[in-house]
C-alpha positions in Angstrom: 13.2 7.5 -9.2 10.8 7.6 -6.2 7.6 5.6 -6.2 4.2 7.3 -6.2 3.0 7.5 -2.6 0.2 4.9 -1.7 -3.2 6.5 -1.0 -5.3 3.9 0.8 -8.4 6.2 1.0 -8.5 6.6 -2.7 -8.3 2.9 -3.4 -10.8 2.1 -0.7 -13.4 4.5 -2.1 -12.9 3.5 -5.6 -13.4 -0.3 -4.7 -16.5 0.5 -2.7 -18.0 2.5 -5.4 -17.3 0.0 -8.1 -18.8 -2.9 -6.2 -21.9 -1.1 -5.2 -22.4 0.8 -8.5 -21.3 -1.7 -11.1 -21.6 -5.2 -9.3 -24.7 -4.3 -7.2 -23.1 -5.5 -4.1 -24.5 -4.5 -0.6 -22.6 -1.6 1.3 -21.4 -4.1 3.8 -20.1 -6.6 1.3 -18.3 -3.7 -0.7 -16.7 -2.6 2.4 -15.5 -6.1 3.5 -14.0 -6.5 -0.1 -12.4 -3.0 -0.2 -10.8 -3.6 3.6 -9.1 -6.9 2.5 -7.7 -5.3 -0.7 -6.5 -2.3 1.0 -4.9 -4.4 3.8 -3.2 -6.7 1.2 -1.9 -3.7 -0.9 -0.6 -2.0 2.3 1.4 -5.2 3.3 2.8 -5.5 -0.2 4.2 -1.9 -0.1 5.8 -2.3 3.3 9.5 -3.3 3.4 9.9 -6.8 4.9 13.3 -5.9 6.5 12.7 -6.3 10.3 14.7 -3.2 11.1 12.9 -1.1 8.5 9.2 -1.6 7.9 8.7 1.7 5.8 6.7 2.0 2.8 8.2 1.4 -0.7 7.8 4.9 -1.5 10.3 5.7 1.2 13.1 4.0 -0.8 14.9 5.3 -3.7 14.2 2.6 -6.5 17.4 2.9 -8.3 19.8 2.8 -5.3 17.4 0.7 -3.2 18.3 3.2 -0.2 15.7 4.0 2.5 14.9 7.7 2.8 14.1 7.6 6.6 16.9 9.3 8.5 17.6 6.8 11.1 17.0 3.8 9.1 19.8 1.3 8.4 18.0 -0.5 5.5 20.2 -0.7 2.4 17.5 -2.4 0.0 13.8 -2.8 -0.1 13.0 -6.1 0.8 9.9 -7.9 -0.8 
């Protein structure tokens, strides 16, 4: 089963609108929060294998095999 592809723009926009509309934060503060969350989520979804560094959605979850053609990664490393 493949993991759903990560869309940082969708996450970023949702966070900015939440903090501006619901929390009443300034645009600058909401942008800072959104940038830090998107950066953290992006890093969480990247394989920590030094030879790989592909996103988790580029790996087959049940076989732990990277889908990139020239990659030697045999398992997603957290």
